[in-house]
Gaussian input, Z-matrix of N, CA and C with variables (Angstrom, degrees):
# hf/3-21g

backbone

0 1
 N
 C     1     B1
 C     2     B2     1     A1
 N     3     B3     2     A2     1     D1
 C     4     B4     3     A3     2     D2
 C     5     B5     4     A4     3     D3
 N     6     B6     5     A5     4     D4
 C     7     B7     6     A6     5     D5
 C     8     B8     7     A7     6     D6
 N     9     B9     8     A8     7     D7
 C    10    B10     9     A9     8     D8
 C    11    B11    10    A10     9     D9
 N    12    B12    11    A11    10    D10
 C    13    B13    12    A12    11    D11
 C    14    B14    13    A13    12    D12
 N    15    B15    14    A14    13    D13
 C    16    B16    15    A15    14    D14
 C    17    B17    16    A16    15    D15
 N    18    B18    17    A17    16    D16
 C    19    B19    18    A18    17    D17
 C    20    B20    19    A19    18    D18
 N    21    B21    20    A20    19    D19
 C    22    B22    21    A21    20    D20
 C    23    B23    22    A22    21    D21
 N    24    B24    23    A23    22    D22
 C    25    B25    24    A24    23    D23
 C    26    B26    25    A25    24    D24
 N    27    B27    26    A26    25    D25
 C    28    B28    27    A27    26    D26
 C    29    B29    28    A28    27    D27
 N    30    B30    29    A29    28    D28
 C    31    B31    30    A30    29    D29
 C    32    B32    31    A31    30    D30
 N    33    B33    32    A32    31    D31
 C    34    B34    33    A33    32    D32
 C    35    B35    34    A34    33    D33
 N    36    B36    35    A35    34    D34
 C    37    B37    36    A36    35    D35
 C    38    B38    37    A37    36    D36
 N    39    B39    38    A38    37    D37
 C    40    B40    39    A39    38    D38
 C    41    B41    40    A40    39    D39
 N    42    B42    41    A41    40    D40
 C    43    B43    42    A42    41    D41
 C    44    B44    43    A43    42    D42
 N    45    B45    44    A44    43    D43
 C    46    B46    45    A45    44    D44
 C    47    B47    46    A46    45    D45
 N    48    B48    47    A47    46    D46
 C    49    B49    48    A48    47    D47
 C    50    B50    49    A49    48    D48
 N    51    B51    50    A50    49    D49
 C    52    B52    51    A51    50    D50
 C    53    B53    52    A52    51    D51
 N    54    B54    53    A53    52    D52
 C    55    B55    54    A54    53    D53
 C    56    B56    55    A55    54    D54
 N    57    B57    56    A56    55    D55
 C    58    B58    57    A57    56    D56
 C    59    B59    58    A58    57    D57
 N    60    B60    59    A59    58    D58
 C    61    B61    60    A60    59    D59
 C    62    B62    61    A61    60    D60
 N    63    B63    62    A62    61    D61
 C    64    B64    63    A63    62    D62
 C    65    B65    64    A64    63    D63
 N    66    B66    65    A65    64    D64
 C    67    B67    66    A66    65    D65
 C    68    B68    67    A67    66    D66
 N    69    B69    68    A68    67    D67
 C    70    B70    69    A69    68    D68
 C    71    B71    70    A70    69    D69
 N    72    B72    71    A71    70    D70
 C    73    B73    72    A72    71    D71
 C    74    B74    73    A73    72    D72
 N    75    B75    74    A74    73    D73
 C    76    B76    75    A75    74    D74
 C    77    B77    76    A76    75    D75
 N    78    B78    77    A77    76    D76
 C    79    B79    78    A78    77    D77
 C    80    B80    79    A79    78    D78
 N    81    B81    80    A80    79    D79
 C    82    B82    81    A81    80    D80
 C    83    B83    82    A82    81    D81
 N    84    B84    83    A83    82    D82
 C    85    B85    84    A84    83    D83
 C    86    B86    85    A85    84    D84
 N    87    B87    86    A86    85    D85
 C    88    B88    87    A87    86    D86
 C    89    B89    88    A88    87    D87
 N    90    B90    89    A89    88    D88
 C    91    B91    90    A90    89    D89
 C    92    B92    91    A91    90    D90
 N    93    B93    92    A92    91    D91
 C    94    B94    93    A93    92    D92
 C    95    B95    94    A94    93    D93
 N    96    B96    95    A95    94    D94
 C    97    B97    96    A96    95    D95
 C    98    B98    97    A97    96    D96
 N    99    B99    98    A98    97    D97
 C   100   B100    99    A99    98    D98
 C   101   B101   100   A100    99    D99
 N   102   B102   101   A101   100   D100
 C   103   B103   102   A102   101   D101
 C   104   B104   103   A103   102   D102
 N   105   B105   104   A104   103   D103
 C   106   B106   105   A105   104   D104
 C   107   B107   106   A106   105   D105
 N   108   B108   107   A107   106   D106
 C   109   B109   108   A108   107   D107
 C   110   B110   109   A109   108   D108
 N   111   B111   110   A110   109   D109
 C   112   B112   111   A111   110   D110
 C   113   B113   112   A112   111   D111
 N   114   B114   113   A113   112   D112
 C   115   B115   114   A114   113   D113
 C   116   B116   115   A115   114   D114
 N   117   B117   116   A116   115   D115
 C   118   B118   117   A117   116   D116
 C   119   B119   118   A118   117   D117
 N   120   B120   119   A119   118   D118
 C   121   B121   120   A120   119   D119
 C   122   B122   121   A121   120   D120
 N   123   B123   122   A122   121   D121
 C   124   B124   123   A123   122   D122
 C   125   B125   124   A124   123   D123
 N   126   B126   125   A125   124   D124
 C   127   B127   126   A126   125   D125
 C   128   B128   127   A127   126   D126
 N   129   B129   128   A128   127   D127
 C   130   B130   129   A129   128   D128
 C   131   B131   130   A130   129   D129
 N   132   B132   131   A131   130   D130
 C   133   B133   132   A132   131   D131
 C   134   B134   133   A133   132   D132
 N   135   B135   134   A134   133   D133
 C   136   B136   135   A135   134   D134
 C   137   B137   136   A136   135   D135
 N   138   B138   137   A137   136   D136
 C   139   B139   138   A138   137   D137
 C   140   B140   139   A139   138   D138
 N   141   B141   140   A140   139   D139
 C   142   B142   141   A141   140   D140
 C   143   B143   142   A142   141   D141
 N   144   B144   143   A143   142   D142
 C   145   B145   144   A144   143   D143
 C   146   B146   145   A145   144   D144
 N   147   B147   146   A146   145   D145
 C   148   B148   147   A147   146   D146
 C   149   B149   148   A148   147   D147
 N   150   B150   149   A149   148   D148
 C   151   B151   150   A150   149   D149
 C   152   B152   151   A151   150   D150
 N   153   B153   152   A152   151   D151
 C   154   B154   153   A153   152   D152
 C   155   B155   154   A154   153   D153
 N   156   B156   155   A155   154   D154
 C   157   B157   156   A156   155   D155
 C   158   B158   157   A157   156   D156
 N   159   B159   158   A158   157   D157
 C   160   B160   159   A159   158   D158
 C   161   B161   160   A160   159   D159
 N   162   B162   161   A161   160   D160
 C   163   B163   162   A162   161   D161
 C   164   B164   163   A163   162   D162
 N   165   B165   164   A164   163   D163
 C   166   B166   165   A165   164   D164
 C   167   B167   166   A166   165   D165
 N   168   B168   167   A167   166   D166
 C   169   B169   168   A168   167   D167
 C   170   B170   169   A169   168   D168
 N   171   B171   170   A170   169   D169
 C   172   B172   171   A171   170   D170
 C   173   B173   172   A172   171   D171
 N   174   B174   173   A173   172   D172
 C   175   B175   174   A174   173   D173
 C   176   B176   175   A175   174   D174
 N   177   B177   176   A176   175   D175
 C   178   B178   177   A177   176   D176
 C   179   B179   178   A178   177   D177
 N   180   B180   179   A179   178   D178
 C   181   B181   180   A180   179   D179
 C   182   B182   181   A181   180   D180
 N   183   B183   182   A182   181   D181
 C   184   B184   183   A183   182   D182
 C   185   B185   184   A184   183   D183
 N   186   B186   185   A185   184   D184
 C   187   B187   186   A186   185   D185
 C   188   B188   187   A187   186   D186
 N   189   B189   188   A188   187   D187
 C   190   B190   189   A189   188   D188
 C   191   B191   190   A190   189   D189

   B1=1.4374
   B2=1.5320
   B3=1.2969
   B4=1.4385
   B5=1.4777
   B6=1.3813
   B7=1.4240
   B8=1.5722
   B9=1.3673
   B10=1.4256
   B11=1.5834
   B12=1.3296
   B13=1.4352
   B14=1.4518
   B15=1.3831
   B16=1.3822
   B17=1.5041
   B18=1.3304
   B19=1.4587
   B20=1.5430
   B21=1.3905
   B22=1.5317
   B23=1.4879
   B24=1.2799
   B25=1.4928
   B26=1.5761
   B27=1.2882
   B28=1.4613
   B29=1.5583
   B30=1.3175
   B31=1.4933
   B32=1.5057
   B33=1.3912
   B34=1.5209
   B35=1.5036
   B36=1.2658
   B37=1.4929
   B38=1.5274
   B39=1.1642
   B40=1.5293
   B41=1.4989
   B42=1.2536
   B43=1.4747
   B44=1.5917
   B45=1.3325
   B46=1.4124
   B47=1.4845
   B48=1.2701
   B49=1.5047
   B50=1.5220
   B51=1.2369
   B52=1.4474
   B53=1.4767
   B54=1.2578
   B55=1.4836
   B56=1.5858
   B57=1.2618
   B58=1.3636
   B59=1.5320
   B60=1.2147
   B61=1.4718
   B62=1.5839
   B63=1.3937
   B64=1.3212
   B65=1.6529
   B66=1.2850
   B67=1.4901
   B68=1.4988
   B69=1.3722
   B70=1.4537
   B71=1.5539
   B72=1.2951
   B73=1.4375
   B74=1.4432
   B75=1.3302
   B76=1.4778
   B77=1.5606
   B78=1.3699
   B79=1.4498
   B80=1.4901
   B81=1.3191
   B82=1.4474
   B83=1.4915
   B84=1.3679
   B85=1.4188
   B86=1.5376
   B87=1.3203
   B88=1.4694
   B89=1.5038
   B90=1.2892
   B91=1.4473
   B92=1.4827
   B93=1.3375
   B94=1.4699
   B95=1.5800
   B96=1.3750
   B97=1.4012
   B98=1.5895
   B99=1.3041
   B100=1.4790
   B101=1.4188
   B102=1.3224
   B103=1.5132
   B104=1.5888
   B105=1.3446
   B106=1.4361
   B107=1.5378
   B108=1.3710
   B109=1.3769
   B110=1.4647
   B111=1.3069
   B112=1.4767
   B113=1.5253
   B114=1.3137
   B115=1.4660
   B116=1.4471
   B117=1.3536
   B118=1.4639
   B119=1.5484
   B120=1.3181
   B121=1.5222
   B122=1.6160
   B123=1.2790
   B124=1.4561
   B125=1.5466
   B126=1.2650
   B127=1.4676
   B128=1.5463
   B129=1.2723
   B130=1.4692
   B131=1.5354
   B132=1.3502
   B133=1.4268
   B134=1.4625
   B135=1.3690
   B136=1.4900
   B137=1.5154
   B138=1.3744
   B139=1.4384
   B140=1.5033
   B141=1.2994
   B142=1.5398
   B143=1.4089
   B144=1.3805
   B145=1.4649
   B146=1.5524
   B147=1.3073
   B148=1.4284
   B149=1.5979
   B150=1.3876
   B151=1.4516
   B152=1.6132
   B153=1.3701
   B154=1.5351
   B155=1.5579
   B156=1.3446
   B157=1.4993
   B158=1.4489
   B159=1.4078
   B160=1.3819
   B161=1.5083
   B162=1.3288
   B163=1.4736
   B164=1.6111
   B165=1.3511
   B166=1.4596
   B167=1.4928
   B168=1.3985
   B169=1.4843
   B170=1.5612
   B171=1.2702
   B172=1.5183
   B173=1.5594
   B174=1.3373
   B175=1.4256
   B176=1.6435
   B177=1.3587
   B178=1.5258
   B179=1.4586
   B180=1.3063
   B181=1.4297
   B182=1.5326
   B183=1.2514
   B184=1.4792
   B185=1.4939
   B186=1.2991
   B187=1.4404
   B188=1.4495
   B189=1.2639
   B190=1.5667
   B191=1.4371
   A1=108.45
   A2=117.38
   A3=118.12
   A4=114.57
   A5=118.28
   A6=122.45
   A7=109.83
   A8=118.96
   A9=122.68
   A10=106.90
   A11=116.65
   A12=120.64
   A13=109.52
   A14=119.15
   A15=127.67
   A16=110.58
   A17=116.17
   A18=117.55
   A19=105.44
   A20=108.64
   A21=114.92
   A22=104.60
   A23=120.93
   A24=125.88
   A25=106.95
   A26=111.71
   A27=118.76
   A28=111.22
   A29=117.88
   A30=122.50
   A31=104.16
   A32=113.48
   A33=117.83
   A34=107.72
   A35=121.00
   A36=123.03
   A37=110.60
   A38=115.80
   A39=124.65
   A40=107.22
   A41=116.15
   A42=125.45
   A43=108.34
   A44=117.48
   A45=123.77
   A46=113.53
   A47=120.71
   A48=120.01
   A49=112.85
   A50=121.18
   A51=126.79
   A52=117.24
   A53=123.70
   A54=122.23
   A55=117.31
   A56=114.38
   A57=119.24
   A58=112.42
   A59=119.81
   A60=125.34
   A61=111.31
   A62=116.10
   A63=118.66
   A64=112.99
   A65=110.15
   A66=114.34
   A67=108.09
   A68=118.53
   A69=120.61
   A70=115.60
   A71=112.86
   A72=116.78
   A73=114.21
   A74=115.78
   A75=121.61
   A76=109.51
   A77=115.38
   A78=119.83
   A79=113.21
   A80=119.87
   A81=128.06
   A82=112.15
   A83=114.65
   A84=119.13
   A85=113.26
   A86=118.14
   A87=121.61
   A88=114.69
   A89=117.42
   A90=118.96
   A91=116.08
   A92=114.33
   A93=116.03
   A94=112.77
   A95=113.80
   A96=119.33
   A97=106.60
   A98=113.56
   A99=121.87
   A100=112.88
   A101=120.02
   A102=128.63
   A103=109.92
   A104=118.05
   A105=115.81
   A106=110.36
   A107=118.58
   A108=124.69
   A109=114.75
   A110=121.44
   A111=124.56
   A112=108.32
   A113=116.88
   A114=122.41
   A115=108.22
   A116=117.36
   A117=123.65
   A118=106.41
   A119=115.09
   A120=121.32
   A121=103.97
   A122=116.43
   A123=118.70
   A124=108.76
   A125=116.94
   A126=120.63
   A127=110.34
   A128=120.86
   A129=124.07
   A130=110.45
   A131=117.62
   A132=125.81
   A133=110.95
   A134=115.59
   A135=121.02
   A136=114.86
   A137=112.65
   A138=119.60
   A139=109.68
   A140=116.85
   A141=120.25
   A142=113.77
   A143=116.61
   A144=114.98
   A145=112.44
   A146=116.83
   A147=123.65
   A148=111.48
   A149=112.05
   A150=116.88
   A151=109.38
   A152=112.71
   A153=116.30
   A154=112.03
   A155=117.18
   A156=120.37
   A157=115.92
   A158=116.39
   A159=117.47
   A160=120.73
   A161=115.78
   A162=121.14
   A163=110.73
   A164=116.76
   A165=119.65
   A166=115.33
   A167=114.76
   A168=118.13
   A169=109.10
   A170=113.70
   A171=122.92
   A172=103.21
   A173=115.74
   A174=119.11
   A175=105.52
   A176=113.23
   A177=116.12
   A178=112.69
   A179=127.51
   A180=123.89
   A181=109.92
   A182=115.57
   A183=122.91
   A184=108.17
   A185=118.77
   A186=125.06
   A187=114.21
   A188=116.75
   A189=116.38
   A190=113.62
   D1=123.63
   D2=176.40
   D3=-87.12
   D4=-7.13
   D5=-172.86
   D6=-104.39
   D7=37.66
   D8=-175.64
   D9=-95.09
   D10=58.98
   D11=175.96
   D12=-73.73
   D13=141.46
   D14=177.99
   D15=-105.11
   D16=144.18
   D17=173.56
   D18=-130.18
   D19=149.68
   D20=178.61
   D21=-102.87
   D22=125.17
   D23=179.91
   D24=-114.00
   D25=123.59
   D26=176.83
   D27=-115.90
   D28=128.01
   D29=175.07
   D30=-74.70
   D31=128.26
   D32=-177.06
   D33=-120.76
   D34=-8.22
   D35=179.92
   D36=-131.94
   D37=153.51
   D38=-176.83
   D39=-76.48
   D40=159.92
   D41=-179.47
   D42=-97.91
   D43=-3.26
   D44=176.10
   D45=-52.79
   D46=123.24
   D47=176.82
   D48=80.44
   D49=1.37
   D50=178.02
   D51=-90.03
   D52=147.56
   D53=178.56
   D54=-55.32
   D55=147.76
   D56=-178.56
   D57=-54.37
   D58=-36.54
   D59=178.04
   D60=-55.75
   D61=-42.29
   D62=-178.82
   D63=-73.07
   D64=-32.69
   D65=178.74
   D66=-67.96
   D67=-40.93
   D68=176.74
   D69=-64.50
   D70=-35.16
   D71=175.41
   D72=-64.53
   D73=-44.78
   D74=-179.29
   D75=-63.98
   D76=-39.35
   D77=175.37
   D78=-61.98
   D79=-36.49
   D80=178.06
   D81=-68.74
   D82=-30.93
   D83=175.18
   D84=-79.17
   D85=-9.02
   D86=175.09
   D87=103.60
   D88=8.22
   D89=176.19
   D90=-85.79
   D91=133.55
   D92=176.02
   D93=-122.44
   D94=-13.69
   D95=180.00
   D96=-142.84
   D97=157.95
   D98=172.22
   D99=-64.03
   D100=145.88
   D101=175.53
   D102=76.05
   D103=12.40
   D104=176.72
   D105=-83.13
   D106=154.60
   D107=171.73
   D108=-114.20
   D109=134.19
   D110=176.19
   D111=-126.40
   D112=145.07
   D113=175.07
   D114=-103.98
   D115=134.16
   D116=-177.89
   D117=-132.28
   D118=152.41
   D119=167.88
   D120=-74.34
   D121=139.66
   D122=-178.04
   D123=-79.86
   D124=104.78
   D125=179.65
   D126=-124.71
   D127=168.88
   D128=178.43
   D129=-56.83
   D130=-43.60
   D131=-178.66
   D132=-61.06
   D133=-51.08
   D134=175.17
   D135=-54.96
   D136=-47.83
   D137=-176.26
   D138=-62.33
   D139=-37.80
   D140=176.02
   D141=-66.13
   D142=-42.32
   D143=176.46
   D144=-63.80
   D145=-38.46
   D146=-179.66
   D147=-62.24
   D148=-37.57
   D149=-179.09
   D150=-62.48
   D151=-39.28
   D152=179.68
   D153=-62.00
   D154=-37.64
   D155=-176.75
   D156=-112.77
   D157=23.04
   D158=-179.39
   D159=-52.49
   D160=-24.67
   D161=178.84
   D162=-79.68
   D163=-8.26
   D164=-178.20
   D165=-110.99
   D166=-7.24
   D167=-175.62
   D168=-129.95
   D169=167.75
   D170=176.55
   D171=-126.34
   D172=129.27
   D173=-174.84
   D174=-118.43
   D175=133.23
   D176=172.81
   D177=-142.05
   D178=153.65
   D179=-179.13
   D180=-74.18
   D181=156.89
   D182=177.84
   D183=-99.40
   D184=126.06
   D185=171.00
   D186=-77.83
   D187=118.70
   D188=178.72
   D189=-99.95

């Protein structure tokens, strides 16, 4: 697959006071604490999840 782009996602805001849907989305992305960074393959599913919580995370491409 030539389209295996990686993205680094960092949680920059707390989930305190946020809807349960946002909390579950961050948990599914692999976050357990604030300020963590996770690397994901850029897929439609991941992009959709990031769209839901775009105000809580920072996304940047990974240089390989």
